[in-house]
Each structure stands twice: as C-alpha cells, then as structure tokens.
N, C-alpha and C positions, 0 to 999 in steps of 0.2 A: 834650694828650691827657688829662691829669689831670681836666680840667673835665667831660669826656664820659664817662669811664669809670665804670660802676656801683660806688657805694662799697661794696655788699655784697661785691663781689669782691675787695677789698682794694686797697691803694695799689700803684701801680707802681714797681719798682726796676729799675736798670739792671744786667742780668745779664751782658751781654758786648757788645763792639763791635769791628768791624774796618773797614778802608778799602779802597778800590780799589787803594792801593799794595801792600797786603798780599795781596789775593786776585785782583786783576785781571791782565789781559794787555794788550799794546799795542792790541788790538782793542776791548775794553770791560772794564767792571769794575762794582762797586757799593760803596756805602758802606752799613753796616748798624749798627743799634743793636738788641739783643735784650733786650726787656723781660719781666719776670716779675711777674705779680700775686702779692703776698705769701700764704704759706700755700697755694699751688696749685702743681701740677705742669705748668702752662702756660707756655710760652714764645712770645712774640710779636716775631719780627723785623721790624722797620720798614726797608725797603731803598730806597736811593735810587740811581738808575741813574747811571752815569758813562760817557759815550760816549768812544771811542777812535777807532781807524780804522773801526770799525763802530758801529752803535747798540747800546747796551746792551740785554739782553733785558728789562730793568726798564722802560726806556723804550718799547720795544715794546709791552709790556703795558699800559702806561698810554695809548698811543695807540689801541691797539685797544679798550680800555674807556673812552675818553673821560674818564679821571680814575682816582682810587685805587680800591683794592679789595683782596680776598683773592686773590693770586696763586696760592698753593699751601698745601695743608694736609699737614703731616708726620705720619705714623702709625708709632708706635713699636711694634715686635713682638718676640717671643722668638726667633724665627729668620727673618732676612730671606731665607735661602736658599729655605726651605719655602714662605713666603708668596709670593715671587716665581714660584716654579714653578707654585703653584697658580693665581695670578693669570693667569699666561701661557696655562695650559691653558684658562682661562675667557674668553680673548679680549682680556685687557688688553695694550695695547701699551706699550712702554717706549721711551725714547730710545735711539738707537744706542750699542752698547758702545764703550768708548774703544779707540784703537788698542792693539795688543798690547804695544808698548813702555811703555805706561802701567804695566802689571802687572809688567814687569821693573824699574821705577824703584820701584814701591812694595813689591815682595815683601820686601826686607830690612828694611823698616820695619814690616811686620806680621806676620812670620814667626813670632814668639813668641805672637801672639794667634790665629792660625788654624793648624789642622792642614792637611798638603798637599792632603787631599780638599776640604776647605772652601774653600782658596784657588783651586783649579782650578774649583769650582762658581762662586765669585763671578766668576772670569774668564770663564766660559762664559755666565753671565747677564748679565754688563755691570754688575756690583754694584761701586761706588766704595769705596775703603778710605783711611782716614786715622788716624793716631795722633796725639792732640794732648794737651798738658798745659795745664790751665786750673786755675781757681779751685777746681774740684771734684777734681782729681787728674788722672793720666794714664789714658787710656782709648782704646778703638779704636770708631771710627764707621764703620758699614757703610750705605751709602745708594744708593738708585736712584730715578729719577724716570719718572712715566709720561709718555707723550705728552700734550700738551693736549686736553681734552675737547671744547672748541669753540675755533676758532682761524680767523684769517684766513690768507691764503697765506704770510705772513711770521711767523706765530705770534702769540702773545698770550693764548691761552686759559687757563683755569685748570687746574692739573694736581695730582697727588698725589706725595709722597715717601714712600717706605718705608725705615724706619731701623731698625737694631739697634745698640744700645750695650753695649760690654763694659768692665768695670773699674770703678774708684772706688766700689766697694761699692754700684752701682746708682743713684749719686747723679745728679740731673737735670743734663742738660747734658754728661754724661761723654763724652770723645772730641772735644768741640768741635762745629764746624759744617761741617767739611769744607774748612777754608781751605787745607790742602795739596794738595787735589785740583785746583784750579785751576791751580797751577803744575805740578803732575805731569803733567796732561793737555797742557798746552801744550808741556812738554818732551818729551813723548811723540810728538807730532805733529812737533816740530822734528827729533827723531831719525829718525823714518820718513822724512822728507823728504831728510834728509841721506844715508841709505842709498839711497834711490831715485836721488839725484844721482850717488853713487858707482857704482851699477849702470849708469848710463848713460855713465860715463867711459871 
C-alpha cells in the first residue's frame, strides 16, 4: 500500500491490530490492521473477513462489491447521543439495538464514564459501549452503525459509524475500536437464550 499512497499525506504507520480470535465469535470474525498517515488524525482499518459457521460480513461486502472498497466511514462527534437522536429524527436508520442483556454486561465496565441518564439513553438508542486500554491510554468508546445505504438481500452495502470517545486527553484512537463489544454482544445473546430455555422448562 505504501507504493500507491500519496506521499504528500505522509507515511503510513501501524496504529493497532487485532485478530478474529480476539474479536470474533464461532459464527464469524475479522482480522484488522489499523493504519495511520503520519501527522494526521485519520485512521484506516484494513479488514480481512474470517468465516466461521456463517460468512463474515467482510466477505459479504467483498462479494456484493465484487472486490475491495470502502465498507464504512466512521464520523467522530462531541455527543453521539445528540447526533443519533437528530439523525433518527431525519429518517436515518440504524442497525437493531443489541439485546438488553448486553447492557447488563457492560454497565459495570462503563459506569464511571457515563451518568445514569446517559447510560439509559445509550440503551434506548442502541449505542454500543466499550472501555479499552491501548497505547493512547484508557478511554470509553461509544459507537453505533447505520444500516447499509445500498445493499443486496444479504447485506454488503456501505454504511456509516457514529462514534464518541472519552478519556486519554482526547488523543486519537482513545477507547480502542470496540473489541469488547463483539464478545459482550455474543454473551448477551447466549444469556437471553439461556433464560428462554429456563422459561420453557
């Protein structure tokens, strides 16, 4: 990629990376390297799909677009709660909110970063929450994804991510990239299914 990257934007450095073993589930996952052009606030994640029991959403995107491209653009804002409320009022659709058990799992982790009202707003709007320690320090990541703007019946179109980061003195990448959300979502679904089984017993 160094050969095709415009030299005036600076050299690319490896900002972060993670694998399907860290963020995936038995169903699917991804490997990711996050690159950063020096002297910029831009982060460029390069993702590789890893299929499990189901096809990875990365590979679904590649099939839909018949090759590589920009899958999504992340937009950082000062208040993700306010931005999402406005976007929803204007007709922007977001992915379905996670099961309620997800918020039971993450609440202890994020309680020192959010007041009760903010936490309830995130739960109502379906905003994902994660606290992570990285090279920039420890911080909170709040993130949510729109539905694809153009898509086949099985997905694959481009979408937007809206994020807010807290902590680390405002340094780039604070709060990580939501690695904890994958596991928490999966555990939340498992917990809901367990309760449903117990209710049937």
